[in-house]
Each structure stands twice: as C-alpha cells, then as structure tokens.
MIDOTOR-384347 format. One record per residue (C-alpha): x, y, z; residue in three letters. Coordinates in Angstrom, 2 decimals, m for minus. Example, Ala and Ser with C-alpha at 12.3 -4.5 7.8 and 13.67 -1.06 7.14 Angstrom:
[[12.30 m4.50 7.80] ALA]
[[13.67 m1.06 7.14] SER]
END
This chain:
[[88.38 96.35 106.40] MET]
[[91.47 96.58 109.09] LEU]
[[92.88 99.52 107.37] GLY]
[[91.08 100.24 104.21] GLY]
[[92.14 103.93 103.42] THR]
[[95.17 103.32 101.24] GLU]
[[96.12 101.32 98.31] PHE]
[[95.58 97.39 98.88] VAL]
[[93.19 98.41 101.70] GLY]
[[91.19 101.02 99.63] ARG]
[[91.13 98.80 96.75] ALA]
[[89.25 96.03 98.48] ALA]
[[87.01 98.71 100.63] THR]
[[86.01 100.18 97.43] GLU]
[[85.68 96.66 95.75] ALA]
[[83.15 95.79 98.60] ALA]
[[81.03 98.93 98.02] LEU]
[[80.97 98.54 94.16] GLU]
[[79.28 95.23 95.46] ARG]
[[76.90 97.06 97.70] GLY]
[[78.01 95.36 100.79] TRP]
[[78.00 97.11 103.80] ARG]
[[81.68 98.06 105.08] VAL]
[[83.09 98.75 108.58] THR]
[[86.88 100.59 108.40] VAL]
[[88.82 99.95 111.49] PHE]
[[91.55 102.66 110.96] HIS]
[[93.79 105.42 112.89] ARG]
[[92.25 108.19 111.24] GLY]
[[95.40 109.48 109.11] ARG]
[[93.94 108.89 105.62] HIS]
[[89.90 109.73 104.77] ALA]
[[88.52 106.51 103.84] PRO]
[[86.05 106.11 100.64] PRO]
[[82.73 107.56 101.30] PRO]
[[79.78 105.19 102.63] GLY]
[[81.67 103.07 104.84] VAL]
[[81.06 102.90 109.05] ARG]
[[84.12 104.27 110.64] VAL]
[[86.04 102.73 113.91] LEU]
[[89.20 104.51 115.00] THR]
[[92.11 102.74 116.68] GLY]
[[95.50 102.21 117.07] ASP]
[[97.06 98.73 116.39] ARG]
[[100.19 99.73 117.36] THR]
[[98.83 100.12 121.36] ARG]
[[98.04 96.77 121.59] GLY]
[[94.69 95.88 123.02] MET]
[[94.27 99.03 124.31] ALA]
[[94.05 100.55 120.75] GLY]
[[91.25 97.91 119.46] LEU]
[[88.66 98.90 122.25] THR]
[[86.43 100.19 118.73] ALA]
[[86.29 96.33 117.75] LEU]
[[85.34 94.88 121.39] GLU]
[[81.45 94.75 120.12] SER]
[[80.21 93.97 116.54] GLY]
[[80.12 90.84 114.39] THR]
[[80.95 90.67 110.62] TRP]
[[81.05 88.12 107.91] ASP]
[[84.57 89.17 106.43] LEU]
[[87.39 90.72 107.94] VAL]
[[90.36 92.09 105.56] VAL]
[[93.51 92.99 107.05] ASP]
[[96.46 94.60 105.40] THR]
[[98.97 94.56 107.70] TRP]
[[102.40 94.88 107.21] SER]
[[104.30 95.55 110.18] GLY]
[[104.48 93.58 113.93] ALA]
[[102.87 90.61 113.61] PRO]
[[101.24 90.81 116.96] ARG]
[[98.81 93.58 115.55] ALA]
[[97.73 90.71 113.21] VAL]
[[97.28 88.42 116.43] ARG]
[[95.62 91.20 118.59] ASP]
[[93.12 91.48 116.32] ALA]
[[92.33 88.31 114.88] ALA]
[[92.07 86.87 118.44] ARG]
[[89.52 89.75 119.49] LEU]
[[87.16 88.82 116.03] LEU]
[[87.87 85.15 115.77] ALA]
[[84.72 84.49 117.70] GLY]
[[82.31 87.23 116.06] ARG]
[[84.05 86.95 112.23] ALA]
[[83.35 84.26 109.84] GLY]
[[86.24 84.62 107.39] HIS]
[[89.73 86.39 107.90] PHE]
[[92.16 87.21 104.82] THR]
[[95.19 88.59 105.53] TYR]
[[97.32 90.06 102.48] VAL]
[[100.61 88.46 103.07] SER]
[[103.49 88.45 100.94] SER]
[[105.85 86.14 98.56] ARG]
[[108.58 86.95 100.67] SER]
[[107.39 84.43 103.13] VAL]
[[109.30 81.98 101.35] TYR]
[[112.89 80.45 102.37] ALA]
[[115.50 82.24 100.15] TYR]
[[116.34 81.32 97.84] PRO]
[[113.16 80.85 96.19] THR]
[[113.15 78.90 93.34] PRO]
[[111.69 79.60 90.15] ALA]
[[108.22 77.79 89.70] GLY]
[[107.73 77.43 93.91] LEU]
[[103.85 76.93 94.46] PRO]
[[102.47 77.20 97.67] GLU]
[[103.59 74.32 99.74] ASP]
[[107.31 75.13 99.38] GLY]
[[109.37 76.13 102.39] PRO]
[[108.56 79.43 104.40] THR]
[[110.36 80.87 106.55] VAL]
[[110.60 80.17 110.28] ALA]
[[108.21 83.13 110.46] GLY]
[[108.47 85.79 113.60] ALA]
[[106.69 84.84 116.69] SER]
[[103.12 86.40 116.62] PRO]
[[103.72 88.15 119.36] GLY]
[[106.67 90.02 117.96] ALA]
[[107.22 93.61 117.62] GLY]
[[108.60 95.65 115.02] ASP]
[[111.99 94.45 115.48] ASP]
[[112.06 91.80 112.60] VAL]
[[112.23 91.79 109.20] SER]
[[109.45 92.16 106.69] TYR]
[[109.84 88.45 105.93] ALA]
[[109.41 87.54 109.54] LEU]
[[106.81 89.74 109.83] ALA]
[[104.19 88.77 107.12] LYS]
[[105.22 85.16 108.22] ARG]
[[104.47 85.86 111.89] GLY]
[[101.41 87.26 110.61] GLY]
[[100.00 84.44 108.47] GLU]
[[100.72 81.85 111.71] ILE]
[[98.77 84.47 113.97] ALA]
[[95.77 84.47 111.52] ALA]
[[95.82 80.77 111.27] VAL]
[[96.00 80.20 114.83] ASP]
[[92.98 82.50 115.32] ALA]
[[90.66 81.25 112.65] PHE]
[[92.14 77.78 111.22] GLY]
[[90.79 77.16 107.73] ASP]
[[88.59 80.35 107.85] ARG]
[[91.80 81.78 107.03] ALA]
[[92.84 83.16 103.33] LEU]
[[96.98 84.29 103.06] LEU]
[[97.18 86.40 99.48] ALA]
[[100.80 85.78 99.31] ARG]
[[101.02 88.67 96.63] ALA]
[[104.54 89.97 95.09] GLY]
[[104.77 92.93 93.27] LEU]
[[101.66 95.18 93.15] ILE]
[[101.22 97.96 91.21] LEU]
[[97.54 100.19 89.98] GLY]
[[96.19 103.38 91.03] PRO]
[[96.43 104.42 94.66] GLY]
[[100.09 103.01 94.76] GLU]
[[101.91 104.61 98.22] ASN]
[[105.40 102.93 97.53] VAL]
[[106.15 105.12 94.16] GLY]
[[107.53 101.66 91.78] ARG]
[[104.93 102.64 88.55] LEU]
[[104.36 106.43 89.55] PRO]
[[108.20 106.70 89.45] TRP]
[[108.56 105.26 86.14] TRP]
[[105.54 107.19 84.40] LEU]
[[106.99 110.35 85.99] ALA]
[[110.26 110.07 84.48] ARG]
[[108.89 109.18 81.19] THR]
[[106.69 112.10 81.25] ALA]
[[109.59 114.28 81.51] ARG]
[[110.70 113.14 77.87] GLY]
[[114.09 113.23 76.58] GLY]
[[116.34 109.93 76.73] PRO]
[[115.67 107.62 79.34] VAL]
[[117.68 104.53 81.06] ILE]
[[115.99 101.47 80.34] ALA]
[[116.79 98.34 81.95] PRO]
[[117.39 95.71 79.90] GLY]
[[117.13 93.15 77.59] PRO]
[[113.31 94.75 77.29] PRO]
[[111.71 90.88 76.46] GLU]
[[112.39 90.62 80.44] THR]
[[109.12 88.83 81.83] ALA]
[[107.62 90.52 84.60] LEU]
[[104.84 89.10 87.06] GLN]
[[102.71 91.44 89.25] TYR]
[[98.95 92.07 90.42] ILE]
[[97.07 95.35 89.69] ASP]
[[95.56 95.99 93.42] ALA]
[[91.93 95.96 92.10] ARG]
[[92.58 92.72 90.74] ASP]
[[93.62 91.58 94.18] LEU]
[[90.75 92.96 95.72] ALA]
[[88.39 91.65 93.86] ALA]
[[89.79 88.27 93.96] TRP]
[[90.12 88.01 98.05] MET]
[[86.54 89.21 98.23] LEU]
[[85.32 86.41 95.79] ASP]
[[87.43 83.89 97.68] ALA]
[[86.42 85.16 101.15] ALA]
[[82.69 85.15 100.17] ALA]
[[82.72 81.47 99.34] LYS]
[[84.92 80.56 102.36] GLY]
[[88.09 79.90 100.92] VAL]
[[91.09 79.43 103.28] GLY]
[[94.82 78.70 102.85] GLY]
[[97.57 80.08 101.34] ALA]
[[98.28 81.59 97.62] PHE]
[[100.30 83.12 95.16] ASN]
[[98.71 86.02 94.30] THR]
[[100.09 87.29 91.09] VAL]
[[99.94 87.57 87.28] SER]
[[101.28 84.45 85.27] ARG]
[[105.25 84.70 84.50] PRO]
[[105.19 86.78 81.17] GLY]
[[101.76 89.02 81.91] HIS]
[[103.84 91.54 80.56] THR]
[[107.72 92.33 79.95] THR]
[[109.91 95.08 80.85] MET]
[[109.84 96.55 77.28] GLY]
[[105.93 96.35 77.34] GLU]
[[105.53 98.22 80.75] LEU]
[[107.90 100.99 79.69] LEU]
[[106.68 101.19 76.22] ASP]
[[103.02 102.05 77.82] THR]
[[104.31 104.35 80.10] CYS]
[[105.59 106.38 77.34] VAL]
[[102.70 106.18 75.23] ARG]
[[100.03 106.77 78.09] VAL]
[[101.92 109.92 79.27] THR]
[[102.25 111.28 75.47] GLY]
[[105.87 112.29 75.93] SER]
[[108.87 112.21 73.55] THR]
[[110.88 110.34 76.15] ALA]
[[113.81 107.85 74.14] GLU]
[[113.84 104.76 76.05] LEU]
[[117.80 103.74 75.84] ARG]
[[117.99 100.03 76.67] TRP]
[[121.07 99.27 78.97] THR]
[[122.40 95.79 79.65] ASP]
[[122.55 94.46 83.08] PRO]
[[126.10 94.27 83.69] GLU]
[[126.34 98.02 82.72] VAL]
[[123.89 99.00 84.95] LEU]
[[125.18 97.15 88.06] LEU]
[[129.09 98.24 87.21] ALA]
[[127.36 101.73 87.81] ALA]
[[126.17 100.84 91.13] GLY]
[[122.59 100.85 90.25] VAL]
[[120.56 98.83 92.44] GLU]
[[117.70 96.90 91.00] PRO]
[[114.29 96.89 92.22] TRP]
[[115.11 100.37 94.05] THR]
[[117.08 102.93 91.69] ASP]
[[115.26 100.96 88.64] LEU]
[[111.93 99.56 90.02] PRO]
[[110.67 96.60 88.96] VAL]
[[113.79 95.76 87.45] TRP]
[[115.61 92.80 88.42] LEU]
[[118.68 91.20 86.46] PRO]
[[117.96 87.48 85.85] GLY]
[[119.36 85.31 89.27] GLY]
[[117.58 83.68 92.31] GLU]
[[115.67 87.24 93.32] LEU]
[[114.11 87.46 89.99] TYR]
[[113.20 83.39 89.85] ASP]
[[111.75 84.52 93.29] ALA]
[[109.85 87.85 92.31] LEU]
[[108.64 87.40 88.51] HIS]
[[108.70 83.15 88.14] GLN]
[[106.25 82.01 90.84] GLY]
[[103.80 79.21 90.29] ASP]
[[100.36 80.58 90.49] VAL]
[[98.38 77.81 89.31] THR]
[[96.40 77.53 92.48] LYS]
[[95.43 81.20 92.43] ALA]
[[93.98 81.36 88.90] HIS]
[[92.38 77.76 89.01] ASP]
[[90.54 79.44 92.01] ALA]
[[89.52 82.71 89.87] GLY]
[[92.26 84.86 89.88] LEU]
[[92.05 87.19 86.75] ARG]
[[94.61 89.91 85.53] CYS]
[[93.61 92.71 83.43] ARG]
[[96.22 94.00 80.75] PRO]
[[98.83 96.05 81.71] VAL]
[[97.89 99.10 79.71] GLY]
[[94.91 99.56 81.98] GLU]
[[97.15 99.40 84.64] THR]
[[99.48 101.94 83.22] VAL]
[[96.87 104.14 81.97] ALA]
[[94.56 104.41 85.24] ASP]
[[98.01 104.95 87.33] THR]
[[99.12 108.11 85.06] TRP]
[[95.06 109.22 85.41] SER]
[[95.41 108.95 89.20] TRP]
[[98.19 110.97 88.95] MET]
[[97.34 113.25 87.18] ARG]
[[94.14 113.93 89.08] GLU]
[[96.44 114.58 92.62] ARG]
[[98.66 117.37 90.35] GLY]
[[101.38 114.66 90.47] GLY]
[[101.87 114.43 93.46] THR]
[[101.51 110.89 94.73] VAL]
[[101.17 109.30 98.48] PRO]
[[104.79 107.54 100.23] ARG]
[[104.78 105.11 102.71] ARG]
[[107.04 106.47 105.39] PRO]
[[107.85 102.77 106.14] ASP]
[[109.53 102.18 102.45] ARG]
[[112.46 103.30 101.21] PRO]
[[112.56 106.04 98.14] ALA]
[[112.91 104.79 94.71] VAL]
[[114.16 106.16 91.52] GLY]
[[117.47 106.53 89.69] LEU]
[[119.49 109.35 90.98] ASP]
[[119.49 112.40 88.00] PRO]
[[123.14 112.62 87.86] GLU]
[[123.69 108.63 87.91] THR]
[[121.19 108.25 84.90] GLU]
[[123.20 111.25 83.24] ALA]
[[126.96 109.25 83.45] LYS]
[[124.80 106.17 81.86] LEU]
[[123.30 108.14 79.00] LEU]
[[126.65 109.69 78.02] ALA]
[[128.65 106.11 78.33] GLY]
[[128.40 103.57 75.65] LYS]
[[126.09 100.97 77.28] GLY]
[[122.77 102.85 76.50] ALA]
[[121.41 101.83 72.99] ARG]
END
C-alpha cells in the first residue's frame, strides 16, 4: 500500500488484512496505519530520494491512492515495476474530457493529461490522468485504473457525508437541495477497496468506472437516512435549485453531494458502470454507509479528519438562515 493510512487507502489496507494477506504500508508517518502491517516510511514529494525504503523487496500487488503530482506515481511505479506483479491506481472520473455526457463508458475521450513527470502545478484532472499514464507506462496491462467518482463511507476525510450528518444531528429546519428524487451515483470506500483487491488478485488491468449504478440512492433517501440514524428532530426543507443558485449557494461544496441538473451532474451522477459491475463491483445499501459513517464519527467524538488540500464544505449558517426565512424552502 502506497499510503494506506487514510480513507480509501486505509479501507484497502484493512480489507487486505481481513483476508489474511501480508501488507506493507509505505507512508510519511503522519497517521498511524492499522495494526498488523509492515511499515516503511518515506516521502514521495522528495522524488527518488524519498523512496529509498522501496528499493528492495518484492510484492504481488501494489495499490496507489496518490492524488497529487503525477511524478510521484511515475517514480514509485518505475521503481516497483520489476518487483511487483500488479499495480492498482485509484484514479477519478475527472479524467474524462468535459463536458462528459451521461452514459459515457471507459473508452470515452479523456483530458490530455499532465506529463508523468509534472509537479504540483497542474489541475486535479490533469494530475489524475498523468498518474494513469505513469502507471500504464510502467506496468502496461498489469495496471488497473479505478476511476472512482464520489466516495463516501467511514473514514471520509473530505467532509461531505460527515457535514450532512453533523448538520442533521443539530436538528431544526435544514435546507435540503431539491428535488428529493434526484438520483445519485457514488461508492462506499469499503466497496471500492474490496473490488480493487479482487480485481488485482485476478490480474485485471485497464480502466474501470468504479461507482454505483446511477440512482443507487437519491438525495431524498440520503438525507432522510441522515436524519434517521442521528435520531435528530431535523426537518428537511426541500428547496428548488433555482432558489439556491440565486442565493449564491455553490453546488457540491456549500451543499455537499448535490448538483443541479446539467453537464456536471451528468458527469458525476450518470456514468456508465457496466464494465465494473460485470467485473464484480457490488455496492452496499446507502443506509449502511450512512449508519457506519455516523458510528465512526461518534467514536471520534464528532471530530473527523480533513484533507488540507481540499476546500472546506458546508453551507454557511447565515446563508441557511436567510434561505429558511424566505419562501423558497418547503
């Protein structure tokens, strides 16, 4: 595991341990890995000088969750190519050229991608595509590209589902972005981890859109479940997208997960996932994801980790109060 201590990487590490696999975690030492792993430390931001701990040893499988500069993927993949049997790279649906039409399969057009040797001065989409290119350059058809979209579940360090859970737990009227029947597409980090390990163990290579089928849940079911599992008295006030947008509410960030209809919604919530599901991807019910995330938050006293490279999410209380005082919420 390159990483293996937070969210998706930790989910993959824990899933491998549950299978009885011997797991090596290579990380910077900022977060404690799960017990039972062999630990190697280094810093991928330092180039090859930070990878000395990986200069010897052999592994059957490698999982890389890196989301920064593509050169970190390139350096690690090149170093391990002759001593590892398979390389899984956690990529993103952001690699597709925008606008991304609904139903786009894996062979759709992608962004050009940053050079595999690029640094941190590239966009997320270009960095992820550059990471894909680097993985394939080093491992060829032994490289598995898991193009995830919205990832939720226990351990989430972006804050999307945790924000909704914390907000509904406070109770009272809550601005909910309508319509409630809006279909969502996402993946629980644990389901993503299980599928990646299964596919890697079988030697599967190539690109896969690794999220649920469109409509696996809806905005209404997601938020109703948040209210139910927190046991709160929250009252969801469903609000038309036009009202929210006119008030300056930013989809995806101010109201996490939600996107009004349009090109971005099609890109993130209407992707073709036939290939991954035919290859065994299974997604648990949203109720399990929400309940387990809430349990994880409570175990931590409500304080959850946050990635420093991602913007804070959640609607400003003052903006919410103004919306609730208006006539657009129902």
